[in-house]
C-alpha positions as CSV (number, residue, x, y, z in Angstrom):
1,M,177.6,101.1,116.4
2,A,175.2,103.9,115.3
3,I,172.2,104.7,117.6
4,R,169.5,106.6,115.9
5,N,167.0,109.0,117.7
6,I,163.8,107.3,118.3
7,R,160.7,109.3,117.3
8,I,158.1,109.7,120.0
9,N,154.3,109.7,119.9
10,G,153.2,113.1,118.4
11,D,155.8,113.0,115.8
12,D,154.1,113.1,112.4
13,V,156.2,110.5,110.7
14,L,154.8,107.7,113.1
15,R,151.4,108.3,111.6
16,K,152.4,107.9,107.9
17,K,152.2,105.0,105.7
18,C,155.6,103.6,104.6
19,K,156.9,103.0,101.1
20,V,157.7,99.7,99.6
21,V,161.6,99.0,99.3
22,T,162.3,98.7,95.7
23,E,166.1,97.9,96.1
24,I,168.3,96.9,99.0
25,T,171.2,99.0,98.7
26,P,174.3,99.6,100.9
27,R,172.2,102.4,102.6
28,T,169.3,100.0,103.3
29,L,171.8,97.6,105.0
30,K,173.2,100.4,107.0
31,L,169.8,101.4,108.0
32,I,169.0,97.8,109.2
33,K,172.1,97.7,111.2
34,D,171.6,101.0,112.9
35,M,168.0,99.9,113.7
36,A,169.1,96.7,115.3
37,D,171.8,98.7,117.3
38,T,169.2,101.3,118.3
39,M,166.7,98.5,119.4
40,Y,169.2,96.7,121.4
41,D,170.5,99.9,123.0
42,A,166.9,100.8,124.1
43,D,166.2,97.3,125.4
44,G,163.3,96.8,122.7
45,V,162.3,93.5,121.1
46,G,161.4,95.3,117.7
47,L,161.8,98.5,115.9
48,A,160.3,99.8,112.7
49,A,161.9,102.3,110.2
50,P,159.4,105.0,110.8
51,Q,160.5,105.0,114.4
52,V,163.8,106.3,113.4
53,G,162.3,108.7,110.9
54,I,162.5,106.5,107.8
55,L,159.3,105.9,105.9
56,Q,160.3,102.6,104.4
57,R,158.6,99.1,104.9
58,I,161.4,97.7,107.3
59,F,161.4,96.4,110.7
60,V,163.7,94.3,113.0
61,I,162.7,91.9,115.8
62,D,164.6,89.9,118.4
63,V,162.4,88.2,120.8
64,F,165.4,86.5,122.5
65,D,164.4,83.0,121.4
66,D,168.0,81.8,120.4
67,Y,167.2,82.8,116.6
68,G,168.7,86.2,117.0
69,L,167.8,89.3,114.8
70,R,165.1,88.9,112.3
71,V,164.8,91.4,109.4
72,F,161.5,92.0,107.6
73,I,161.5,94.1,104.5
74,N,158.3,94.6,102.7
75,P,156.3,92.4,105.0
76,E,152.9,91.2,104.0
77,I,150.6,89.6,106.6
78,L,149.1,86.4,104.8
79,E,147.1,85.0,107.8
80,V,146.1,85.6,111.3
81,S,144.0,83.5,113.7
82,G,143.2,83.1,117.4
83,T,143.6,85.6,120.1
84,Q,145.9,86.5,122.8
85,L,145.8,89.3,125.4
86,G,149.1,90.6,126.5
87,E,150.9,93.7,127.9
88,E,152.6,95.9,125.1
89,G,154.8,98.9,125.3
90,C,156.6,100.8,122.6
91,L,159.8,102.5,122.3
92,S,157.9,105.4,120.7
93,V,155.5,105.6,123.6
94,P,158.0,105.7,126.4
95,G,156.6,104.8,130.0
96,E,153.2,103.5,128.7
97,A,152.2,99.8,128.6
98,A,148.7,98.2,128.3
99,E,146.9,95.1,127.6
100,V,146.3,94.6,123.9
101,E,144.4,91.9,122.2
102,R,146.0,90.6,119.1
103,P,145.9,87.3,117.0
104,N,147.9,84.5,118.6
105,Y,149.0,83.3,115.1
106,V,150.6,85.1,112.2
107,K,151.8,83.9,108.9
108,V,153.9,86.6,107.2
109,K,155.9,86.9,103.9
110,A,158.9,89.3,103.6
111,L,162.4,89.7,102.2
112,N,165.5,89.4,104.4
113,E,168.5,91.7,104.3
114,K,169.9,89.6,101.4
115,G,166.7,90.2,99.4
116,E,165.5,86.6,99.8
117,E,161.9,86.0,100.2
118,F,160.8,83.9,103.2
119,I,157.6,83.0,104.9
120,L,157.3,82.7,108.7
121,E,154.5,81.4,110.9
122,A,154.7,82.6,114.5
123,T,152.7,82.5,117.6
124,E,152.6,84.2,121.0
125,L,155.3,86.9,121.6
126,L,156.9,86.6,118.1
127,A,153.5,86.9,116.5
128,R,152.6,89.9,118.7
129,A,156.0,91.6,117.8
130,I,155.4,91.0,114.1
131,L,152.0,92.5,114.3
132,H,153.0,95.3,116.4
133,E,155.9,96.4,114.2
134,N,154.0,96.0,111.0
135,D,151.4,98.4,112.4
136,H,154.1,100.9,112.5
137,L,154.6,100.7,108.7
138,N,150.9,101.7,108.4
139,G,151.0,104.5,110.8
140,K,149.4,102.7,113.7
141,L,150.5,102.5,117.3
142,F,149.5,100.1,120.0
143,I,147.7,102.8,121.9
144,D,145.2,102.9,119.0
145,Y,143.9,99.6,120.2
146,L,143.0,101.0,123.6
147,K,139.5,101.7,124.6
């Protein structure tokens, strides 16, 4: 179990756009495992690579829906619809939470840790988590949505 340091708001890496993963290597798989360990250790439901200082298009999510850990490599948002208002927090913005409006539905295409492409349709909390983590890959934080 390897716990990595979570970067906190103000760290420049959180505001950078991540690079596409061109090859899934043993190092990539170790990063994914470390990210999952770090997320669970911090009681989070998602964690993106830039939050541990790595500028790659990878995030992990577990919304505790009996599916378990979901891995997204090079995610691409295909479709969104509807709206939901819900409280969000972030491991990179400790101690802060706020109501954020997001789409209630998302359709995303990504690769899993085996390099297999998948398409996932999600609503409610899972949709919120996917959109929140995907924002990290583009240098955006939930606090950017606050008025």
